[in-house]
C-alpha positions as a Markdown table, in Angstrom:
| # | Residue | x | y | z |
|---|---|---|---|---|
| 1 | Met | 0.0 | 0.0 | 0.0 |
| 2 | Gln | 1.4 | 3.4 | -1.0 |
| 3 | Val | 1.2 | 6.0 | 1.8 |
| 4 | Thr | -0.1 | 9.3 | 0.6 |
| 5 | Pro | 0.3 | 12.5 | 2.6 |
| 6 | Ser | -3.3 | 12.5 | 3.7 |
| 7 | Asn | -3.1 | 8.8 | 4.6 |
| 8 | Ala | 0.0 | 9.5 | 6.7 |
| 9 | Ala | -1.7 | 12.4 | 8.5 |
| 10 | Asp | -4.6 | 10.1 | 9.3 |
| 11 | Lys | -2.2 | 7.7 | 11.0 |
| 12 | Phe | -0.7 | 10.4 | 13.2 |
| 13 | Asp | -4.1 | 11.5 | 14.2 |
| 14 | Asp | -4.9 | 8.0 | 15.4 |
| 15 | Asp | -4.2 | 7.6 | 19.1 |
| 16 | Asp | -3.4 | 3.9 | 18.6 |
| 17 | Tyr | -0.9 | 4.3 | 15.7 |
| 18 | Pro | 2.6 | 3.3 | 17.0 |
| 19 | Ala | 4.4 | 6.4 | 16.0 |
| 20 | Tyr | 7.1 | 6.7 | 18.6 |
| 21 | Thr | 10.3 | 4.8 | 19.1 |
| 22 | Met | 11.4 | 3.8 | 22.6 |
| 23 | Gly | 14.0 | 6.5 | 22.8 |
| 24 | Arg | 11.5 | 9.2 | 21.7 |
| 25 | Ala | 8.8 | 7.8 | 24.0 |
| 26 | Ala | 11.2 | 7.8 | 27.0 |
| 27 | Glu | 12.3 | 11.4 | 26.2 |
| 28 | Met | 8.6 | 12.6 | 25.9 |
| 29 | Leu | 7.8 | 11.0 | 29.3 |
| 30 | Gly | 11.0 | 12.2 | 31.0 |
| 31 | Thr | 11.9 | 8.6 | 31.9 |
| 32 | Thr | 14.3 | 5.9 | 30.7 |
| 33 | Pro | 13.9 | 3.1 | 28.2 |
| 34 | Ala | 14.2 | 0.7 | 31.2 |
| 35 | Phe | 11.0 | 2.2 | 32.7 |
| 36 | Leu | 9.2 | 1.5 | 29.4 |
| 37 | Arg | 10.5 | -2.0 | 29.4 |
| 38 | Ala | 9.4 | -2.5 | 33.0 |
| 39 | Val | 5.8 | -1.4 | 32.2 |
| 40 | Gly | 5.9 | -3.7 | 29.2 |
| 41 | Glu | 7.0 | -6.6 | 31.4 |
| 42 | Ala | 4.1 | -5.8 | 33.8 |
| 43 | Arg | 1.8 | -6.0 | 30.7 |
| 44 | Leu | 0.5 | -2.4 | 31.2 |
| 45 | Ile | 1.4 | -1.6 | 27.7 |
| 46 | Val | 2.4 | -3.9 | 24.9 |
| 47 | Pro | 4.3 | -2.0 | 22.2 |
| 48 | Leu | 4.1 | -3.0 | 18.6 |
| 49 | Arg | 7.3 | -4.0 | 16.9 |
| 50 | Ser | 8.7 | -2.5 | 13.7 |
| 51 | Glu | 9.9 | -4.7 | 10.9 |
| 52 | Gly | 13.3 | -4.5 | 12.5 |
| 53 | Gly | 12.0 | -5.6 | 15.9 |
| 54 | His | 12.1 | -2.2 | 17.6 |
| 55 | Arg | 9.4 | -1.2 | 20.0 |
| 56 | Arg | 7.0 | 1.4 | 18.8 |
| 57 | Tyr | 4.5 | 3.2 | 21.1 |
| 58 | Ser | 1.2 | 5.0 | 20.4 |
| 59 | Arg | 0.0 | 8.2 | 22.0 |
| 60 | Tyr | -2.6 | 6.2 | 24.0 |
| 61 | Gln | 0.2 | 3.9 | 25.4 |
| 62 | Leu | 2.3 | 7.0 | 26.3 |
| 63 | Arg | -0.6 | 8.5 | 28.3 |
| 64 | Ile | -1.0 | 5.1 | 30.1 |
| 65 | Ala | 2.8 | 5.0 | 30.8 |
| 66 | Ala | 2.7 | 8.6 | 32.0 |
| 67 | Arg | 0.0 | 7.8 | 34.6 |
| 68 | Ala | 2.1 | 4.9 | 35.8 |
| 69 | Arg | 5.1 | 7.1 | 36.1 |
| 70 | Glu | 3.1 | 9.6 | 38.2 |
| 71 | Leu | 2.3 | 6.8 | 40.6 |
| 72 | Val | 5.9 | 5.6 | 40.7 |
| 73 | Asp | 7.1 | 9.1 | 41.3 |
| 74 | Gln | 4.8 | 9.2 | 44.3 |
| 75 | Gly | 6.4 | 6.1 | 45.8 |
| 76 | Thr | 4.1 | 3.4 | 44.5 |
| 77 | Pro | 6.0 | 0.2 | 43.4 |
| 78 | Ile | 6.0 | -0.2 | 39.6 |
| 79 | Glu | 3.9 | -3.5 | 39.7 |
| 80 | Ala | 1.3 | -1.9 | 41.9 |
| 81 | Ala | 1.3 | 1.3 | 39.8 |
| 82 | Cys | 0.7 | -0.8 | 36.7 |
| 83 | Arg | -2.2 | -2.6 | 38.3 |
| 84 | Ile | -3.8 | 0.6 | 39.5 |
| 85 | Val | -3.6 | 2.1 | 36.0 |
| 86 | Ile | -5.1 | -1.1 | 34.5 |
| 87 | Leu | -8.0 | -0.9 | 37.0 |
| 88 | Glu | -8.5 | 2.9 | 36.4 |
| 89 | Asp | -8.6 | 2.2 | 32.6 |
| 90 | Gln | -11.1 | -0.7 | 33.1 |
| 91 | Leu | -13.3 | 1.5 | 35.3 |
| 92 | Glu | -13.3 | 4.4 | 32.8 |
| 93 | Glu | -14.3 | 1.9 | 30.0 |
| 94 | Ala | -17.1 | 0.5 | 32.2 |
| 95 | Leu | -18.4 | 3.9 | 33.0 |
| 96 | Arg | -18.4 | 4.9 | 29.4 |
| 97 | Leu | -20.3 | 1.7 | 28.4 |
| 98 | Asn | -22.9 | 2.3 | 31.2 |
| 99 | Glu | -23.5 | 5.8 | 30.0 |
| 100 | Glu | -24.0 | 4.6 | 26.4 |
| 101 | Leu | -26.5 | 2.0 | 27.6 |
| 102 | Arg | -28.3 | 4.6 | 29.7 |
| 103 | Arg | -28.6 | 6.8 | 26.6 |
| 104 | Ser | -29.8 | 4.0 | 24.3 |
| 105 | Asn | -32.3 | 2.8 | 26.9 |
| 106 | Gly | -33.5 | 6.3 | 27.5 |
| 107 | Ser | -34.1 | 6.9 | 23.8 |
| 108 | Ala | -35.8 | 3.4 | 23.5 |
| 109 | Asn | -38.2 | 4.4 | 26.3 |
| 110 | Gln | -39.2 | 7.7 | 24.8 |
| 111 | Pro | -42.7 | 8.0 | 23.3 |
| 112 | Thr | -42.5 | 7.9 | 19.5 |
| 113 | Gly | -45.6 | 9.9 | 18.6 |
| 114 | Pro | -48.8 | 11.6 | 19.7 |
């Protein structure tokens, strides 16, 4: 597939597109590659691999890693920080789904005519 300029821009607008190398990701987070490896080993984030085998991170993964780093900086052990972030993410998703269900059930219960 040939990448056109608009197609490339679409990829960078995608929060899940693995646009960042480990070095760049660590620099953006103000941390080390070892920290990124550690959150990967804890299965908080699973980076995609380039054709050459290098880790690549998405913006979404960097936000997740940044939250873990906040907790670690506050003294939380890395394994516990990763578990907290996973639970926070699951809770956020459950709340979002509940809100969608409320909206769809609310519109289904609305009268449809006079």
